[in-house]
C-alpha positions as CSV (number, residue, x, y, z in Angstrom):
1,M,124.7,95.8,105.0
2,I,123.7,92.3,104.4
3,L,124.5,90.6,101.2
4,S,122.8,87.5,100.0
5,N,122.8,85.2,96.9
6,S,119.3,84.1,97.5
7,T,116.7,84.6,94.8
8,P,113.8,87.0,95.6
9,Q,110.6,85.1,96.1
10,K,108.4,85.3,93.0
11,R,105.1,87.1,93.6
12,D,102.0,85.0,92.9
13,I,99.6,86.5,90.4
14,I,96.4,85.3,88.9
15,P,97.1,83.3,85.7
16,S,95.6,85.0,82.6
17,G,92.3,83.4,81.5
18,S,88.6,83.6,82.2
19,Y,87.1,82.8,85.6
20,P,83.7,82.8,87.3
21,A,83.9,85.8,89.8
22,R,81.7,87.7,92.2
23,C,81.8,91.4,93.2
24,I,82.6,91.7,96.9
25,S,83.4,95.4,97.3
26,M,82.4,98.8,96.0
27,I,84.2,101.9,97.2
28,D,83.5,105.6,96.2
29,I,87.0,107.2,96.4
30,G,85.6,110.6,95.7
31,T,86.9,113.4,93.5
32,I,90.7,113.6,93.6
33,P,93.3,115.5,91.7
34,T,94.8,113.4,88.8
35,E,97.3,114.0,86.1
36,Y,97.5,112.2,82.7
37,Q,99.8,113.0,79.9
38,G,100.6,116.5,81.5
39,E,96.8,117.4,81.9
40,K,95.7,118.0,85.4
41,K,92.0,117.6,86.4
42,M,89.8,116.5,89.1
43,R,88.2,113.0,88.7
44,A,85.5,111.2,90.7
45,L,86.7,107.6,91.1
46,I,85.2,104.4,92.2
47,R,86.8,101.0,92.8
48,L,85.3,97.6,92.3
49,K,86.8,94.3,93.8
50,F,86.0,90.8,92.7
51,E,86.9,87.5,94.3
52,L,87.8,84.5,92.0
53,P,86.5,81.4,94.1
54,T,88.0,78.9,91.7
55,V,91.5,80.4,92.0
56,T,92.7,79.9,95.6
57,K,95.9,80.0,97.7
58,V,96.8,79.7,101.4
59,F,97.7,83.3,102.2
60,N,97.3,82.8,106.0
61,P,97.8,79.3,107.5
62,D,95.1,80.1,110.1
63,K,92.5,80.7,107.4
64,G,93.3,78.0,104.9
65,E,92.7,78.4,101.2
66,Q,91.2,81.7,100.1
67,P,90.2,83.0,96.7
68,F,92.4,85.5,94.9
69,V,90.8,88.9,94.5
70,I,91.3,91.4,91.7
71,E,90.2,95.1,91.5
72,R,89.5,97.7,88.8
73,Q,89.2,101.5,89.2
74,F,86.9,103.6,87.1
75,T,85.9,107.2,86.6
76,K,82.5,107.5,88.2
77,S,80.6,108.3,85.0
78,L,77.9,106.6,82.9
79,H,78.6,108.7,79.8
80,E,78.5,106.6,76.6
81,K,82.2,107.1,76.2
82,S,83.1,106.2,79.8
83,A,84.9,102.9,80.6
84,L,82.3,102.0,83.3
85,R,79.3,102.1,81.2
86,P,80.2,99.3,78.7
87,F,81.6,97.4,81.6
88,L,78.3,97.4,83.3
89,D,76.5,96.6,80.1
90,N,78.6,93.5,79.5
91,W,78.2,92.5,83.2
92,R,74.5,92.7,83.1
93,G,74.1,91.3,79.7
94,T,71.9,94.2,78.6
95,A,72.6,97.8,77.8
96,L,71.7,100.5,80.3
97,T,69.0,102.7,79.0
98,E,69.4,106.6,79.1
99,D,66.8,106.7,81.9
100,E,68.7,104.1,83.9
101,C,71.9,106.2,83.5
102,L,70.2,109.2,85.2
103,S,70.0,107.1,88.4
104,F,71.6,103.7,88.5
105,D,72.1,102.0,91.8
106,L,75.5,100.4,91.5
107,S,75.1,98.6,94.8
108,S,72.5,96.3,93.1
109,L,75.5,94.5,91.6
110,L,77.3,93.8,94.9
111,G,77.5,90.1,95.3
112,V,76.4,89.4,91.7
113,S,78.4,86.8,89.8
114,C,80.2,87.3,86.4
115,L,82.7,85.9,84.1
116,L,86.0,87.9,84.4
117,S,88.8,88.0,81.8
118,V,92.2,88.4,83.5
119,V,95.0,89.7,81.4
120,H,98.7,90.2,82.2
121,N,100.4,93.6,81.6
122,Q,104.2,94.1,81.8
123,V,105.5,97.2,83.6
124,G,109.2,97.3,83.6
125,D,110.4,93.8,85.0
126,K,107.1,93.2,86.8
127,T,104.0,91.5,85.6
128,Y,100.5,92.5,86.8
129,A,97.2,90.8,86.5
130,N,94.3,93.1,85.5
131,I,90.7,92.8,84.6
132,G,90.5,92.8,80.8
133,G,86.8,92.3,80.4
134,I,83.6,91.1,81.9
135,S,80.4,89.2,80.9
136,T,77.5,87.4,82.3
137,L,78.1,83.8,83.2
138,P,77.6,81.4,80.3
139,E,74.7,79.0,80.7
140,G,75.6,76.0,82.7
141,L,78.7,77.6,84.4
142,E,78.1,78.4,88.1
143,C,80.0,80.6,90.4
144,P,80.8,79.0,93.9
145,N,79.3,80.6,96.9
146,Q,80.8,83.9,98.1
147,F,83.8,83.5,100.5
148,N,84.6,87.1,101.5
149,N,82.1,89.5,103.2
150,S,80.6,92.1,100.9
151,F,81.7,95.7,101.6
152,I,80.4,99.0,100.4
153,W,81.6,102.5,101.2
154,D,80.4,105.9,99.9
155,Y,79.7,109.4,101.2
156,V,75.9,109.0,101.5
157,D,74.2,105.8,102.4
158,N,77.3,103.8,103.4
159,Y,79.5,106.3,105.1
160,N,81.6,105.0,108.0
161,E,84.5,107.4,109.0
162,D,86.2,104.7,111.0
163,A,86.8,102.6,108.0
164,V,89.0,105.3,106.6
165,T,90.9,106.1,109.8
166,S,91.8,102.7,111.2
167,E,93.5,99.4,110.1
168,N,90.9,97.1,108.6
169,N,90.6,94.4,106.0
170,F,88.4,96.3,103.6
171,I,90.2,99.6,102.9
172,P,94.0,99.4,102.8
173,A,96.1,102.2,104.0
174,W,97.1,103.5,100.6
175,L,93.4,103.6,99.5
176,Q,92.5,105.4,102.7
177,E,94.9,108.2,101.9
178,M,93.5,108.5,98.5
179,I,90.0,108.9,99.9
180,K,91.3,111.5,102.4
181,S,92.7,113.5,99.4
182,S,89.3,113.9,97.9
183,S,87.1,117.0,98.1
184,E,84.1,115.0,99.4
185,W,86.2,113.8,102.3
186,R,87.6,117.2,103.2
187,M,84.2,118.9,102.9
188,K,82.5,116.2,105.0
189,N,85.1,116.5,107.7
190,D,85.5,120.2,107.4
191,T,89.3,120.2,107.1
192,E,91.3,123.3,106.6
193,E,92.1,122.2,103.1
194,S,88.4,121.7,102.0
195,N,88.4,124.8,99.9
196,D,92.1,124.7,98.9
197,L,92.0,122.4,95.7
198,P,95.3,122.0,93.9
199,F,93.8,123.0,90.5
């Protein structure tokens, strides 16, 4: 047992504020079991990642300064009461039509710039930076060139099993496990649990 009087290193988080940003990653997690306020249900989830090229830090001395990234998870739905639909409307600067909602290609927004609002939320003694809102870039404000490579993963056009079964820079281990818990993954990989959903 090692005792120390040293103070734990403070975790760097993105300061609250509004920043030019660019979408660099889209991942279709699939339909997974969730529970909220005691209610259990299956939810189809997607995860969007943005880089903030004007907020940088040296995370790895070999790579020099790199932009912070921030992510947000959504239920995969364009229903008028969903969180994703107004998010996309604000990002595009125009509302999706009902016809567009029938078949909207989310990948068309990969690499597209925006203005992100970053807010801080307190959970216990920890502070987290989260995406509070999004809009089109104001006239005259430019987003620097993209730093990270774009990445998209889904179960149809951009399916790559290796990305969910090996160490990589795009899908961290905890998110790989979430994907593997989805009904789509289990059906696609014909696992024994494919027909054994928790509820």
